[in-house]
C-alpha positions as a Markdown table, in Angstrom:
| # | Residue | x | y | z |
|---|---|---|---|---|
| 1 | Met | 22.6 | 12.6 | -22.1 |
| 2 | Thr | 22.4 | 9.2 | -23.6 |
| 3 | Asp | 19.3 | 8.6 | -25.0 |
| 4 | Asp | 17.6 | 5.2 | -23.6 |
| 5 | Lys | 14.2 | 6.6 | -23.0 |
| 6 | Asp | 13.1 | 3.0 | -22.5 |
| 7 | Val | 15.1 | 2.6 | -19.5 |
| 8 | Leu | 14.1 | 5.9 | -18.0 |
| 9 | Arg | 10.3 | 4.9 | -18.9 |
| 10 | Asp | 10.7 | 1.4 | -17.5 |
| 11 | Val | 12.2 | 3.2 | -14.3 |
| 12 | Trp | 9.1 | 5.5 | -14.0 |
| 13 | Phe | 6.5 | 2.9 | -14.2 |
| 14 | Gly | 7.7 | 0.5 | -11.8 |
| 15 | Arg | 5.6 | -0.5 | -9.7 |
| 16 | Ile | 4.9 | -2.8 | -6.2 |
| 17 | Pro | 1.8 | -4.4 | -5.7 |
| 18 | Thr | 1.0 | -3.7 | -2.1 |
| 19 | Cys | -1.6 | -4.9 | 0.4 |
| 20 | Phe | -2.1 | -2.3 | 3.5 |
| 21 | Thr | -3.8 | -3.3 | 6.8 |
| 22 | Leu | -5.1 | -1.4 | 9.7 |
| 23 | Tyr | -3.3 | -2.1 | 12.8 |
| 24 | Gln | -4.8 | -4.6 | 15.3 |
| 25 | Asp | -5.1 | -2.2 | 17.9 |
| 26 | Glu | -6.8 | 0.9 | 15.9 |
| 27 | Ile | -10.4 | 1.4 | 17.2 |
| 28 | Thr | -13.0 | 0.6 | 14.4 |
| 29 | Glu | -16.7 | 0.7 | 14.2 |
| 30 | Arg | -16.9 | -2.2 | 11.8 |
| 31 | Glu | -14.0 | -4.6 | 9.9 |
| 32 | Ala | -11.6 | -2.5 | 8.1 |
| 33 | Glu | -11.2 | -4.6 | 5.1 |
| 34 | Pro | -7.7 | -4.8 | 3.7 |
| 35 | Tyr | -6.8 | -2.0 | 0.8 |
| 36 | Tyr | -4.5 | -3.1 | -2.0 |
| 37 | Leu | -2.6 | -0.9 | -4.3 |
| 38 | Leu | 0.2 | -1.0 | -6.7 |
| 39 | Leu | 2.5 | 1.7 | -5.3 |
| 40 | Pro | 5.0 | 3.6 | -7.9 |
| 41 | Arg | 8.6 | 3.2 | -7.1 |
| 42 | Val | 9.6 | 6.6 | -7.7 |
| 43 | Ser | 7.4 | 8.2 | -5.8 |
| 44 | Tyr | 6.7 | 8.9 | -1.7 |
| 45 | Leu | 4.2 | 6.9 | 0.7 |
| 46 | Thr | 2.3 | 10.2 | 1.8 |
| 47 | Leu | 1.8 | 11.6 | -1.6 |
| 48 | Val | 0.3 | 8.5 | -3.4 |
| 49 | Thr | -1.9 | 7.0 | -0.2 |
| 50 | Asp | -4.9 | 9.5 | -0.3 |
| 51 | Lys | -7.2 | 6.3 | -1.1 |
| 52 | Val | -5.8 | 4.3 | 1.7 |
| 53 | Lys | -6.1 | 7.1 | 4.4 |
| 54 | Lys | -10.3 | 7.5 | 3.1 |
| 55 | His | -10.8 | 3.8 | 3.0 |
| 56 | Phe | -9.6 | 3.2 | 6.5 |
| 57 | Gln | -11.1 | 6.5 | 7.7 |
| 58 | Lys | -14.5 | 5.5 | 6.9 |
| 59 | Val | -14.5 | 2.7 | 9.7 |
| 60 | Met | -13.2 | 4.8 | 12.5 |
| 61 | Arg | -14.4 | 7.6 | 14.3 |
| 62 | Gln | -13.0 | 11.0 | 14.0 |
| 63 | Glu | -11.7 | 11.3 | 17.6 |
| 64 | Asp | -9.5 | 8.1 | 16.9 |
| 65 | Ile | -7.9 | 9.5 | 14.0 |
| 66 | Ser | -4.5 | 11.5 | 14.3 |
| 67 | Glu | -1.6 | 11.5 | 11.7 |
| 68 | Ile | -1.3 | 8.5 | 9.6 |
| 69 | Trp | 1.6 | 6.6 | 9.6 |
| 70 | Phe | 3.1 | 3.2 | 7.6 |
| 71 | Glu | 5.2 | 0.3 | 9.4 |
| 72 | Tyr | 6.6 | -2.7 | 7.8 |
| 73 | Glu | 7.2 | -5.6 | 10.4 |
| 74 | Gly | 7.9 | -3.4 | 13.1 |
| 75 | Thr | 9.9 | -0.8 | 11.2 |
| 76 | Pro | 8.3 | 2.8 | 10.7 |
| 77 | Leu | 8.5 | 3.7 | 7.0 |
| 78 | Lys | 10.4 | 7.0 | 6.1 |
| 79 | Trp | 7.8 | 8.9 | 3.9 |
| 80 | His | 10.9 | 11.2 | 2.7 |
| 81 | Tyr | 12.9 | 8.3 | 1.5 |
| 82 | Pro | 11.4 | 7.0 | -2.2 |
| 83 | Ile | 9.2 | 3.9 | -2.1 |
| 84 | Gly | 11.2 | 2.0 | -4.3 |
| 85 | Leu | 14.1 | 2.6 | -1.9 |
| 86 | Leu | 12.2 | 1.3 | 1.0 |
| 87 | Phe | 11.2 | -1.8 | -0.4 |
| 88 | Asp | 14.3 | -2.6 | -1.7 |
| 89 | Leu | 16.1 | -1.9 | 1.6 |
| 90 | Leu | 13.5 | -3.6 | 3.5 |
| 91 | Ala | 11.5 | -6.3 | 1.7 |
| 92 | Ser | 12.8 | -7.1 | -1.5 |
| 93 | Ser | 13.3 | -10.7 | -0.5 |
| 94 | Ser | 9.8 | -11.2 | 0.8 |
| 95 | Ala | 6.9 | -12.4 | -1.1 |
| 96 | Leu | 4.5 | -9.9 | -2.8 |
| 97 | Pro | 2.4 | -8.0 | -2.4 |
| 98 | Trp | 4.1 | -5.9 | 0.2 |
| 99 | Asn | 2.3 | -6.3 | 3.6 |
| 100 | Ile | 1.8 | -2.3 | 4.8 |
| 101 | Thr | 0.4 | -2.0 | 8.1 |
| 102 | Val | -1.3 | 1.3 | 8.5 |
| 103 | His | -1.1 | 3.4 | 12.0 |
| 104 | Phe | -3.4 | 6.5 | 13.1 |
| 105 | Lys | -2.1 | 6.6 | 16.7 |
| 106 | Ser | 1.4 | 6.3 | 19.1 |
| 107 | Phe | 3.6 | 8.6 | 15.9 |
| 108 | Pro | 6.8 | 7.0 | 16.4 |
| 109 | Glu | 8.4 | 10.7 | 17.0 |
| 110 | Lys | 11.8 | 9.3 | 17.3 |
| 111 | Asp | 11.7 | 7.6 | 14.1 |
| 112 | Leu | 9.9 | 9.8 | 11.8 |
| 113 | Leu | 9.4 | 13.2 | 10.5 |
| 114 | His | 6.1 | 14.8 | 10.2 |
| 115 | Cys | 4.6 | 15.1 | 6.8 |
| 116 | Pro | 1.4 | 17.7 | 7.7 |
| 117 | Ser | 0.8 | 18.3 | 4.1 |
| 118 | Lys | 1.8 | 17.9 | 0.9 |
| 119 | Asp | 3.7 | 21.2 | 0.6 |
| 120 | Ala | 6.4 | 19.1 | 3.5 |
| 121 | Ile | 6.9 | 16.5 | 0.4 |
| 122 | Glu | 7.5 | 19.2 | -2.1 |
| 123 | Ala | 9.6 | 20.9 | -0.1 |
| 124 | His | 11.9 | 18.0 | 0.7 |
| 125 | Phe | 11.8 | 17.0 | -3.1 |
| 126 | Met | 12.8 | 20.0 | -4.4 |
| 127 | Ser | 15.6 | 20.3 | -1.5 |
| 128 | Cys | 17.3 | 17.1 | -2.9 |
| 129 | Met | 16.9 | 18.4 | -6.5 |
| 130 | Lys | 18.7 | 21.3 | -5.6 |
| 131 | Glu | 21.4 | 19.4 | -3.6 |
| 132 | Ala | 22.3 | 16.8 | -6.4 |
| 133 | Asp | 22.5 | 19.9 | -9.0 |
| 134 | Ala | 24.9 | 21.7 | -6.7 |
| 135 | Leu | 26.7 | 18.4 | -7.3 |
| 136 | Lys | 26.6 | 17.9 | -10.9 |
| 137 | His | 26.3 | 21.3 | -12.2 |
| 138 | Lys | 27.5 | 23.9 | -9.4 |
| 139 | Ser | 23.8 | 24.7 | -9.2 |
| 140 | Gln | 23.8 | 26.3 | -12.5 |
| 141 | Val | 20.9 | 24.2 | -14.2 |
| 142 | Ile | 18.5 | 24.6 | -11.6 |
| 143 | Asn | 19.0 | 28.5 | -10.6 |
| 144 | Glu | 18.5 | 29.0 | -14.3 |
| 145 | Met | 15.2 | 27.7 | -14.2 |
| 146 | Gln | 11.8 | 29.6 | -14.1 |
| 147 | Lys | 9.6 | 28.6 | -10.7 |
| 148 | Lys | 7.2 | 27.3 | -13.0 |
| 149 | Asp | 10.1 | 24.8 | -14.5 |
| 150 | His | 10.3 | 23.8 | -10.8 |
| 151 | Lys | 6.8 | 23.4 | -10.7 |
| 152 | Gln | 6.4 | 21.5 | -13.7 |
| 153 | Leu | 9.0 | 18.8 | -12.1 |
| 154 | Trp | 7.0 | 18.6 | -9.2 |
| 155 | Met | 3.9 | 18.3 | -10.8 |
| 156 | Gly | 4.8 | 15.7 | -12.9 |
| 157 | Leu | 6.1 | 13.5 | -10.2 |
| 158 | Gln | 3.0 | 14.2 | -7.7 |
| 159 | Asn | 0.3 | 13.2 | -11.4 |
| 160 | Asp | 2.7 | 10.4 | -12.5 |
| 161 | Arg | 3.2 | 12.1 | -16.2 |
| 162 | Phe | 6.6 | 11.1 | -17.3 |
| 163 | Asp | 6.7 | 13.0 | -20.4 |
| 164 | Gln | 5.6 | 16.8 | -18.1 |
| 165 | Phe | 8.5 | 15.8 | -15.6 |
| 166 | Trp | 11.2 | 14.7 | -18.3 |
| 167 | Ala | 10.6 | 17.8 | -20.7 |
| 168 | Ile | 12.4 | 19.8 | -17.5 |
| 169 | Asn | 14.7 | 17.0 | -15.6 |
| 170 | Arg | 16.6 | 16.3 | -19.3 |
| 171 | Lys | 18.1 | 19.3 | -18.5 |
| 172 | Leu | 19.2 | 18.4 | -15.2 |
| 173 | Met | 21.1 | 15.6 | -17.1 |
| 174 | Glu | 22.9 | 17.1 | -19.4 |
| 175 | Tyr | 26.6 | 18.3 | -19.4 |
| 176 | Pro | 28.7 | 20.3 | -21.4 |
| 177 | Ala | 30.4 | 18.0 | -24.3 |
| 178 | Glu | 33.9 | 18.8 | -23.6 |
| 179 | Glu | 33.6 | 17.2 | -20.0 |
| 180 | Asn | 33.1 | 13.7 | -19.7 |
| 181 | Gly | 30.1 | 13.7 | -17.2 |
| 182 | Phe | 28.6 | 15.4 | -13.9 |
| 183 | Arg | 31.1 | 17.3 | -11.6 |
| 184 | Tyr | 29.9 | 15.1 | -8.8 |
| 185 | Ile | 27.3 | 11.8 | -9.0 |
| 186 | Pro | 24.6 | 12.6 | -6.5 |
| 187 | Phe | 23.7 | 8.9 | -4.4 |
| 188 | Arg | 23.4 | 8.1 | -1.2 |
| 189 | Ile | 23.9 | 4.5 | 0.2 |
| 190 | Tyr | 21.5 | 2.7 | 2.4 |
| 191 | Gln | 22.3 | -0.5 | 4.8 |
| 192 | Thr | 20.1 | -2.3 | 6.9 |
| 193 | Thr | 23.1 | -3.5 | 9.1 |
| 194 | Thr | 24.2 | -0.1 | 10.2 |
| 195 | Glu | 23.0 | 2.9 | 12.6 |
| 196 | Arg | 24.2 | 5.5 | 10.1 |
| 197 | Pro | 20.9 | 6.0 | 7.5 |
| 198 | Phe | 23.1 | 6.3 | 4.4 |
| 199 | Ile | 26.5 | 7.0 | 3.1 |
| 200 | Gln | 27.3 | 10.3 | 0.6 |
| 201 | Lys | 30.3 | 11.6 | -0.5 |
| 202 | Leu | 32.2 | 13.4 | -3.3 |
| 203 | Phe | 32.9 | 11.2 | -6.2 |
| 204 | Arg | 33.5 | 11.6 | -10.0 |
| 205 | Pro | 32.3 | 10.2 | -12.8 |
| 206 | Val | 35.7 | 10.0 | -14.5 |
| 207 | Ala | 38.9 | 9.8 | -12.7 |
| 208 | Ala | 41.6 | 12.4 | -13.4 |
| 209 | Asp | 43.3 | 10.5 | -16.0 |
| 210 | Gly | 40.2 | 9.9 | -17.9 |
| 211 | Gln | 39.5 | 6.6 | -16.8 |
| 212 | Val | 35.4 | 6.1 | -16.7 |
| 213 | His | 34.3 | 5.4 | -13.0 |
| 214 | Thr | 32.1 | 2.4 | -12.4 |
| 215 | Leu | 29.6 | 1.5 | -9.7 |
| 216 | Gly | 32.2 | -1.3 | -8.5 |
| 217 | Asp | 34.7 | 1.3 | -8.0 |
| 218 | Leu | 32.2 | 3.5 | -5.9 |
| 219 | Leu | 31.9 | 0.7 | -3.8 |
| 220 | Lys | 35.3 | 0.1 | -3.1 |
| 221 | Glu | 36.0 | 3.0 | -2.3 |
| 222 | Val | 32.7 | 4.1 | -0.1 |
| 223 | Cys | 31.5 | 0.6 | 1.5 |
| 224 | Pro | 34.4 | -1.7 | 0.3 |
| 225 | Ser | 32.9 | -4.8 | 2.7 |
| 226 | Ala | 29.8 | -4.6 | 0.1 |
| 227 | Val | 32.0 | -5.9 | -2.6 |
| 228 | Asp | 35.1 | -7.4 | -1.3 |
| 229 | Pro | 33.9 | -9.9 | 1.5 |
| 230 | Glu | 36.7 | -11.5 | 3.3 |
| 231 | Asp | 36.2 | -14.8 | 2.9 |
| 232 | Gly | 35.6 | -14.3 | -0.6 |
| 233 | Glu | 31.9 | -15.2 | -0.6 |
| 234 | Lys | 29.4 | -12.9 | -1.8 |
| 235 | Lys | 27.2 | -11.7 | 0.9 |
| 236 | Asn | 25.5 | -8.5 | -0.2 |
| 237 | Gln | 23.4 | -7.4 | -3.1 |
| 238 | Val | 23.4 | -3.9 | -4.4 |
| 239 | Met | 20.0 | -2.9 | -5.5 |
| 240 | Ile | 18.9 | 0.1 | -7.5 |
| 241 | His | 15.1 | 0.1 | -8.4 |
| 242 | Gly | 15.1 | -3.5 | -7.8 |
| 243 | Ile | 17.7 | -4.8 | -9.7 |
| 244 | Glu | 21.4 | -5.9 | -9.1 |
| 245 | Pro | 23.3 | -3.5 | -11.9 |
| 246 | Met | 26.4 | -5.0 | -12.7 |
| 247 | Leu | 29.3 | -3.4 | -11.1 |
| 248 | Glu | 31.5 | -2.7 | -14.5 |
| 249 | Thr | 28.5 | -0.4 | -15.3 |
| 250 | Pro | 29.7 | 3.7 | -15.8 |
| 251 | Leu | 28.5 | 5.5 | -12.6 |
| 252 | Gln | 27.9 | 8.6 | -15.4 |
| 253 | Trp | 25.4 | 6.2 | -17.2 |
| 254 | Leu | 23.7 | 5.2 | -14.1 |
| 255 | Ser | 23.0 | 8.7 | -12.5 |
| 256 | Glu | 21.4 | 9.6 | -15.7 |
| 257 | His | 19.3 | 6.8 | -16.3 |
| 258 | Leu | 18.4 | 5.3 | -12.9 |
| 259 | Ser | 18.5 | 8.2 | -10.5 |
| 260 | Tyr | 15.1 | 8.8 | -8.6 |
| 261 | Pro | 13.2 | 11.9 | -9.3 |
| 262 | Asp | 14.8 | 13.8 | -6.8 |
| 263 | Asn | 18.0 | 13.2 | -9.1 |
| 264 | Phe | 20.0 | 10.9 | -6.5 |
| 265 | Leu | 20.9 | 7.2 | -7.2 |
| 266 | His | 19.4 | 5.6 | -4.0 |
| 267 | Ile | 21.6 | 2.6 | -3.8 |
| 268 | Ser | 20.4 | -0.4 | -1.1 |
| 269 | Ile | 23.2 | -3.0 | -0.1 |
| 270 | Ile | 21.2 | -5.5 | 1.6 |
| 271 | Pro | 22.2 | -9.2 | 3.1 |
| 272 | Gln | 22.3 | -12.1 | 0.2 |
| 273 | Pro | 19.3 | -14.2 | 0.7 |
| 274 | Thr | 19.9 | -17.1 | 2.2 |
| 275 | Asp | 17.7 | -19.7 | 0.5 |
């Protein structure tokens, strides 16, 4: 893996200033003040909102509290999507802080998975990591790790410990010198304009003739409308971690440096802001 540690650090420590407000129809014993938090882009909502939950529960009666869930402008927020992906997909063109509404009733069963405990988040996270390594190394690297290594990856994410996480994760980002990259690039492409949750296909970082594949090559193959508008006018932004990487960027480099902790590149394709 090429060592651009500053990039890895910048990605890890990316934060979104957020204002949490209790939904107006929730029953409270006194007025609920908003709660402000810097959300880590690489984490998950249900992993970093214990303080939010406690803050609002203080003004509510126990019988009025059931499972917490969040929404932004009417869209329930999927806890199993990384926070940065949710923001890029739904709110990247809006002013900060990001205004999230907190609910304790009427859980939207059709839209969200239940998150009964931190164990559910850990199970989801580890299953994504295993899927990513199946694509990259036929699962060889993750299977050779000990249980304590898996635990260290999870604890590094949960406790926001960059060095603890990367001490193990760097092994998942390596590949044999005779190969030019991973077997396949773990990626998911999301669009708000379709019903399909995301696009995921097998795509190699290097072509059969040795040509290095770029982000543009991936999009042309998997989602051509994102990069080749019919009338030539740019209609979409392609975002990873809140930035628009150049389409000429090699996919292998992106996979090593801009993947989320679950080892996937989560790519948002959003309409170009009109202003």
